[in-house]
N, CA and C atoms as an extended XYZ file, in Angstrom:
363
Properties=species:S:1:pos:R:3:atomname:S:1:resname:S:1:resid:I:1 pbc="F F F"
N       124.461       82.695      119.087 N   MET     1
C       123.297       83.353      118.280 CA  MET     1
C       123.286       82.394      117.006 C   MET     1
N       124.287       81.533      116.893 N   ALA     2
C       124.122       80.756      115.545 CA  ALA     2
C       122.651       79.999      115.520 C   ALA     2
N       122.236       79.602      116.385 N   GLY     3
C       120.796       78.678      116.521 CA  GLY     3
C       119.764       79.610      115.972 C   GLY     3
N       119.504       80.728      116.425 N   ILE     4
C       118.383       81.565      115.999 CA  ILE     4
C       118.708       81.951      114.558 C   ILE     4
N       120.050       82.414      114.111 N   ASP     5
C       120.403       82.713      112.910 CA  ASP     5
C       120.096       81.802      111.711 C   ASP     5
N       120.363       80.490      112.151 N   ASP     6
C       120.161       79.367      111.382 CA  ASP     6
C       118.483       79.086      111.180 C   ASP     6
N       117.804       79.371      112.219 N   LYS     7
C       116.411       79.082      112.061 CA  LYS     7
C       115.552       80.355      111.264 C   LYS     7
N       116.156       81.423      111.328 N   ILE     8
C       115.767       82.469      110.439 CA  ILE     8
C       116.154       82.412      109.086 C   ILE     8
N       117.201       81.916      108.709 N   THR     9
C       117.765       81.693      107.318 CA  THR     9
C       117.070       80.893      106.762 C   THR     9
N       116.598       79.648      107.648 N   ALA    10
C       115.913       78.584      107.002 CA  ALA    10
C       114.361       79.105      106.533 C   ALA    10
N       113.928       80.084      107.035 N   LEU    11
C       112.509       80.615      106.665 CA  LEU    11
C       112.855       81.384      105.195 C   LEU    11
N       113.848       81.747      104.798 N   GLU    12
C       113.962       82.478      103.444 CA  GLU    12
C       113.922       81.684      102.402 C   GLU    12
N       113.204       81.913      101.271 N   PHE    13
C       113.083       81.195      100.176 CA  PHE    13
C       113.122       82.004       98.987 C   PHE    13
N       113.301       81.037       97.821 N   THR    14
C       112.892       81.737       96.381 CA  THR    14
C       112.206       80.436       95.655 C   THR    14
N       111.024       80.802       95.404 N   ARG    15
C       110.318       80.177       94.493 CA  ARG    15
C       109.446       80.502       93.265 C   ARG    15
N       109.479       79.767       92.335 N   ASP    16
C       108.607       80.192       90.937 CA  ASP    16
C       107.197       79.721       91.124 C   ASP    16
N       106.075       80.615       90.892 N   SER    17
C       104.909       80.553       90.738 CA  SER    17
C       104.322       80.675       89.504 C   SER    17
N       103.212       79.992       89.165 N   SER    18
C       102.287       80.377       87.974 CA  SER    18
C       101.454       81.280       88.268 C   SER    18
N       101.281       81.945       89.293 N   LYS    19
C       100.536       83.168       89.399 CA  LYS    19
C       101.281       84.553       88.943 C   LYS    19
N       100.181       85.640       88.803 N   THR    20
C       100.905       86.763       88.265 CA  THR    20
C       101.345       87.666       89.494 C   THR    20
N       102.024       88.752       89.315 N   ARG    21
C       102.586       89.618       90.294 CA  ARG    21
C       101.245       90.046       91.061 C   ARG    21
N       100.228       90.380       90.705 N   ASP    22
C        99.194       90.848       91.288 CA  ASP    22
C        98.411       89.919       92.180 C   ASP    22
N        98.287       88.494       91.596 N   GLN    23
C        97.862       87.454       92.583 CA  GLN    23
C        98.963       87.255       93.799 C   GLN    23
N       100.167       87.466       93.452 N   VAL    24
C       101.073       87.294       94.543 CA  VAL    24
C       101.172       88.240       95.358 C   VAL    24
N       100.728       89.519       95.074 N   ARG    25
C       100.692       90.442       95.970 CA  ARG    25
C        99.453       90.531       96.925 C   ARG    25
N        98.260       89.968       96.258 N   LEU    26
C        97.154       89.781       97.194 CA  LEU    26
C        97.361       88.565       98.018 C   LEU    26
N        98.415       87.385       97.959 N   ILE    27
C        98.637       86.694       98.810 CA  ILE    27
C        99.447       87.242      100.056 C   ILE    27
N       100.239       88.093       99.667 N   LEU    28
C       101.066       88.764      100.584 CA  LEU    28
C       100.184       89.663      101.704 C   LEU    28
N        99.120       90.342      100.984 N   ASP    29
C        98.246       91.151      101.871 CA  ASP    29
C        97.623       90.222      102.700 C   ASP    29
N        97.030       89.026      102.073 N   ASP    30
C        95.997       88.252      102.916 CA  ASP    30
C        97.194       87.747      103.959 C   ASP    30
N        98.401       87.378      103.936 N   ALA    31
C        99.227       86.674      104.852 CA  ALA    31
C        99.380       87.959      106.078 C   ALA    31
N        99.605       89.079      105.559 N   ALA    32
C        99.900       90.380      106.726 CA  ALA    32
C        98.423       90.267      107.462 C   ALA    32
N        97.486       89.995      107.009 N   ARG    33
C        96.217       90.191      107.821 CA  ARG    33
C        96.031       88.717      108.822 C   ARG    33
N        96.338       87.695      108.251 N   VAL    34
C        96.058       86.315      108.719 CA  VAL    34
C        97.144       85.943      109.984 C   VAL    34
N        98.174       86.320      109.846 N   VAL    35
C        99.477       85.735      110.626 CA  VAL    35
C        99.089       86.310      112.070 C   VAL    35
N        99.432       85.440      112.871 N   GLN    36
C        99.286       85.696      114.126 CA  GLN    36
C       100.477       86.263      115.017 C   GLN    36
N       100.461       87.134      115.938 N   GLY    37
C       101.717       87.587      116.877 CA  GLY    37
C       102.066       89.109      116.420 C   GLY    37
N       103.144       89.308      115.944 N   GLU    38
C       103.399       90.823      115.746 CA  GLU    38
C       102.357       91.360      114.503 C   GLU    38
N       102.192       92.597      114.307 N   LYS    39
C       101.497       93.343      113.446 CA  LYS    39
C       102.565       93.415      112.173 C   LYS    39
N       102.249       93.034      111.028 N   LEU    40
C       102.877       93.110      109.904 CA  LEU    40
C       102.491       94.313      108.850 C   LEU    40
N       103.566       95.119      108.633 N   VAL    41
C       103.099       96.198      107.736 CA  VAL    41
C       103.918       95.960      106.471 C   VAL    41
N       102.979       96.036      105.429 N   LEU    42
C       103.713       96.001      104.113 CA  LEU    42
C       103.738       97.354      103.400 C   LEU    42
N       105.052       97.590      102.560 N   THR    43
C       105.006       98.811      101.619 CA  THR    43
C       105.522       98.406      100.360 C   THR    43
N       105.088       98.810       99.215 N   ASP    44
C       105.650       98.497       98.020 CA  ASP    44
C       106.861       99.449       97.593 C   ASP    44
N       107.898       99.023       97.508 N   VAL    45
C       109.187       99.723       97.338 CA  VAL    45
C       109.187      100.184       95.982 C   VAL    45
N       109.006       99.242       94.870 N   SER    46
C       108.935       99.330       93.722 CA  SER    46
C       108.011       98.177       93.033 C   SER    46
N       108.036       98.114       91.757 N   ASP    47
C       107.188       96.939       91.150 CA  ASP    47
C       107.633       95.709       91.478 C   ASP    47
N       108.898       95.552       91.871 N   SER    48
C       109.418       94.278       92.151 CA  SER    48
C       109.784       94.091       93.609 C   SER    48
N       109.606       95.039       94.488 N   VAL    49
C       110.049       94.730       96.038 CA  VAL    49
C       109.122       95.240       96.808 C   VAL    49
N       108.586       94.135       97.544 N   VAL    50
C       107.847       94.569       98.817 CA  VAL    50
C       108.513       94.539       99.983 C   VAL    50
N       108.562       95.541      100.647 N   SER    51
C       109.195       95.492      102.115 CA  SER    51
C       108.298       95.515      103.198 C   SER    51
N       108.607       94.867      104.243 N   GLY    52
C       107.864       94.628      105.632 CA  GLY    52
C       108.588       94.774      106.908 C   GLY    52
N       107.759       94.977      107.756 N   VAL    53
C       108.240       95.238      109.149 CA  VAL    53
C       107.338       94.290      110.058 C   VAL    53
N       107.743       93.717      111.010 N   ALA    54
C       106.892       93.146      112.096 CA  ALA    54
C       107.038       94.009      113.519 C   ALA    54
N       106.187       94.436      114.031 N   ARG    55
C       106.014       95.350      115.188 CA  ARG    55
C       105.202       94.719      116.253 C   ARG    55
N       105.514       95.109      117.661 N   ASN    56
C       104.752       94.180      118.548 CA  ASN    56
C       103.681       95.439      118.834 C   ASN    56
N       102.919       95.244      119.879 N   PHE    57
C       101.714       96.038      120.103 CA  PHE    57
C       102.031       97.583      120.634 C   PHE    57
N       103.117       97.809      120.870 N   VAL    58
C       103.674       99.084      121.282 CA  VAL    58
C       104.517       99.516      120.056 C   VAL    58
N       104.361       99.051      118.825 N   ARG    59
C       105.339       99.591      117.671 CA  ARG    59
C       106.599       99.368      117.799 C   ARG    59
N       107.137       98.478      118.702 N   VAL    60
C       108.559       98.233      118.584 CA  VAL    60
C       108.741       97.305      117.416 C   VAL    60
N       109.916       97.869      116.622 N   GLN    61
C       110.038       96.927      115.433 CA  GLN    61
C       110.887       95.639      115.855 C   GLN    61
N       110.304       94.276      115.478 N   HIS    62
C       111.295       93.273      115.773 CA  HIS    62
C       111.954       92.633      114.582 C   HIS    62
N       111.386       93.050      113.424 N   ALA    63
C       112.063       92.588      112.308 CA  ALA    63
C       111.749       93.350      110.938 C   ALA    63
N       112.550       93.220      110.077 N   GLN    64
C       112.518       93.692      108.939 CA  GLN    64
C       112.578       92.569      107.709 C   GLN    64
N       111.864       92.511      106.661 N   PHE    65
C       111.816       91.596      105.755 CA  PHE    65
C       111.584       92.163      104.213 C   PHE    65
N       111.923       91.456      103.140 N   ARG    66
C       111.646       91.941      101.732 CA  ARG    66
C       111.205       91.003      101.058 C   ARG    66
N       110.105       91.077      100.286 N   PHE    67
C       109.730       90.143       99.222 CA  PHE    67
C       110.103       90.752       97.856 C   PHE    67
N       110.897       89.886       96.933 N   THR    68
C       110.966       90.190       95.521 CA  THR    68
C       110.086       89.465       94.705 C   THR    68
N       109.607       90.210       93.644 N   LEU    69
C       108.760       89.658       92.884 CA  LEU    69
C       109.310       89.910       91.283 C   LEU    69
N       109.719       88.974       90.815 N   THR    70
C       110.361       89.266       89.257 CA  THR    70
C       109.797       88.333       88.260 C   THR    70
N       109.588       88.904       87.047 N   PRO    71
C       108.853       87.996       86.031 CA  PRO    71
C       109.432       86.535       86.081 C   PRO    71
N       108.889       85.606       86.077 N   GLY    72
C       109.355       84.003       86.042 CA  GLY    72
C       109.158       83.513       84.673 C   GLY    72
N       109.237       82.213       84.553 N   ALA    73
C       108.920       81.371       83.406 CA  ALA    73
C       107.527       81.371       83.070 C   ALA    73
N       106.979       81.392       81.778 N   ASP    74
C       105.699       81.208       81.327 CA  ASP    74
C       104.779       82.269       81.974 C   ASP    74
N       105.137       83.520       82.225 N   GLY    75
C       104.148       84.526       82.555 CA  GLY    75
C       103.939       84.350       84.255 C   GLY    75
N       104.784       83.542       84.831 N   GLY    76
C       104.563       83.537       86.483 CA  GLY    76
C       105.549       84.512       86.840 C   GLY    76
N       105.417       84.365       88.239 N   THR    77
C       106.307       85.089       89.288 CA  THR    77
C       107.363       84.287       90.046 C   THR    77
N       108.489       84.766       89.941 N   ARG    78
C       109.658       84.408       91.029 CA  ARG    78
C       109.528       85.124       92.109 C   ARG    78
N       109.250       84.614       93.366 N   VAL    79
C       109.147       85.159       94.582 CA  VAL    79
C       110.105       84.750       95.504 C   VAL    79
N       111.011       85.822       96.128 N   GLY    80
C       111.898       85.609       97.168 CA  GLY    80
C       111.603       86.150       98.400 C   GLY    80
N       111.801       85.514       99.522 N   LEU    81
C       111.825       86.292      100.985 CA  LEU    81
C       113.042       86.271      101.489 C   LEU    81
N       113.480       87.417      101.760 N   ARG    82
C       114.763       87.763      102.630 CA  ARG    82
C       114.513       88.225      104.105 C   ARG    82
N       115.053       88.007      105.088 N   ILE    83
C       115.107       88.613      106.261 CA  ILE    83
C       116.401       89.120      106.848 C   ILE    83
N       116.670       90.432      106.257 N   PRO    84
C       118.024       90.904      106.795 CA  PRO    84
C       118.213       91.364      108.003 C   PRO    84
N       117.063       91.691      108.860 N   ASP    85
C       117.256       92.235      110.054 CA  ASP    85
C       116.247       91.918      111.096 C   ASP    85
N       116.620       91.326      112.255 N   TYR    86
C       115.494       90.884      113.294 CA  TYR    86
C       116.126       91.071      114.827 C   TYR    86
N       115.232       91.395      115.455 N   LEU    87
C       115.745       91.639      116.934 CA  LEU    87
C       116.169       90.501      117.670 C   LEU    87
N       117.256       90.370      118.245 N   ARG    88
C       117.717       88.984      119.107 CA  ARG    88
C       117.805       89.399      120.451 C   ARG    88
N       117.256       88.525      121.280 N   VAL    89
C       117.207       88.658      122.803 CA  VAL    89
C       117.496       87.429      123.703 C   VAL    89
N       117.994       87.602      124.732 N   ARG    90
C       117.873       86.487      125.586 CA  ARG    90
C       116.824       86.793      126.786 C   ARG    90
N       116.111       85.972      127.108 N   GLU    91
C       114.838       85.811      127.779 CA  GLU    91
C       115.300       85.821      129.266 C   GLU    91
N       116.109       85.031      129.566 N   THR    92
C       116.264       84.449      131.202 CA  THR    92
C       117.602       85.153      131.584 C   THR    92
N       117.614       85.820      132.603 N   MET    93
C       118.806       86.656      133.090 CA  MET    93
C       118.948       86.171      134.802 C   MET    93
N       120.008       85.982      135.117 N   LEU    94
C       120.469       85.546      136.680 CA  LEU    94
C       121.524       86.434      137.184 C   LEU    94
N       121.183       87.307      137.855 N   ALA    95
C       121.988       88.320      138.353 CA  ALA    95
C       122.691       89.189      137.263 C   ALA    95
N       121.748       89.726      136.430 N   PHE    96
C       122.107       90.471      135.287 CA  PHE    96
C       123.072       89.849      134.158 C   PHE    96
N       123.203       88.452      134.238 N   ILE    97
C       123.913       87.427      133.457 CA  ILE    97
C       122.930       86.807      132.734 C   ILE    97
N       122.955       86.959      131.250 N   PRO    98
C       122.024       86.083      130.402 CA  PRO    98
C       122.484       84.493      130.424 C   PRO    98
N       121.417       83.937      130.680 N   VAL    99
C       121.662       82.393      130.808 CA  VAL    99
C       120.771       81.726      129.854 C   VAL    99
N       119.993       82.146      129.052 N   SER   100
C       119.233       81.408      128.111 CA  SER   100
C       119.879       81.699      126.680 C   SER   100
N       119.480       80.947      125.907 N   PRO   101
C       119.707       80.955      124.460 CA  PRO   101
C       119.456       82.207      123.724 C   PRO   101
N       119.923       82.648      122.691 N   TRP   102
C       119.518       83.700      122.000 CA  TRP   102
C       118.065       83.382      121.251 C   TRP   102
N       117.188       84.268      121.276 N   THR   103
C       115.782       84.010      120.545 CA  THR   103
C       115.487       85.063      119.854 C   THR   103
N       114.274       85.088      119.165 N   ALA   104
C       114.086       86.301      118.156 CA  ALA   104
C       112.466       86.505      118.273 C   ALA   104
N       111.976       87.568      119.128 N   PRO   105
C       110.636       87.808      119.379 CA  PRO   105
C       109.706       87.433      118.154 C   PRO   105
N       110.197       87.854      117.094 N   ALA   106
C       109.228       87.727      115.907 CA  ALA   106
C       109.351       86.433      115.065 C   ALA   106
N       110.201       85.443      115.542 N   TYR   107
C       110.547       84.291      115.136 CA  TYR   107
C       109.131       83.445      114.679 C   TYR   107
N       108.319       83.680      115.408 N   LYS   108
C       106.932       82.697      115.206 CA  LYS   108
C       106.049       83.415      113.972 C   LYS   108
N       106.123       84.481      114.419 N   THR   109
C       105.428       85.309      113.126 CA  THR   109
C       106.031       85.126      111.737 C   THR   109
N       107.482       85.364      111.754 N   LEU   110
C       108.238       85.207      110.468 CA  LEU   110
C       107.975       83.884      109.836 C   LEU   110
N       107.876       82.901      110.834 N   ARG   111
C       107.715       81.423      110.396 CA  ARG   111
C       106.338       81.141      109.788 C   ARG   111
N       105.261       81.611      110.374 N   GLU   112
C       103.905       81.635      109.725 CA  GLU   112
C       103.746       82.390      108.654 C   GLU   112
N       104.363       83.476      108.595 N   LEU   113
C       104.446       84.264      107.402 CA  LEU   113
C       104.892       83.358      106.227 C   LEU   113
N       106.271       82.905      106.426 N   SER   114
C       106.884       82.096      105.324 CA  SER   114
C       106.063       80.966      104.974 C   SER   114
N       105.564       80.245      105.754 N   GLY   115
C       104.915       79.032      105.553 CA  GLY   115
C       103.494       79.370      104.685 C   GLY   115
N       102.933       80.579      105.358 N   TYR   116
C       101.527       80.762      104.648 CA  TYR   116
C       101.911       81.213      103.088 C   TYR   116
N       102.876       82.297      102.654 N   VAL   117
C       103.266       82.544      101.568 CA  VAL   117
C       103.617       81.425      100.589 C   VAL   117
N       104.563       80.688      101.076 N   SER   118
C       105.071       79.592      100.232 CA  SER   118
C       104.152       78.491      100.033 C   SER   118
N       103.333       78.239      100.802 N   SER   119
C       102.327       77.180      100.599 CA  SER   119
C       101.073       77.526       99.713 C   SER   119
N       101.110       78.789       99.195 N   ARG   120
C        99.862       79.428       98.406 CA  ARG   120
C       100.648       79.897       96.839 C   ARG   120
N       101.781       79.735       96.740 N   LEU   121
C       102.555       80.055       95.525 CA  LEU   121
C       102.219       79.079       94.393 C   LEU   121
């Protein structure tokens, strides 16, 4: 599982942005609409935390993620992405024995989300 865990960890970030919290929140909403793959649902947990889940078309949850929005330097916002939980699977089985490496169905969606948000901060 180390391979997929390392890939998911590489998607996490903490970045300073010159944008306000409201502008960053709009970027997150845009990302949830634009990203292909699983459906992303965002929920404001508090003023500084936006929680999200990635679900497939039958609403099976594939991942949980969290954005933290804290005041940064010069009136900007420090944005952090953490992915604490995601579904891990092995896609290829031979006589009920898994023979493929571990993967995460939401990896491509999370990679696109991370790239979209970090490039617009």
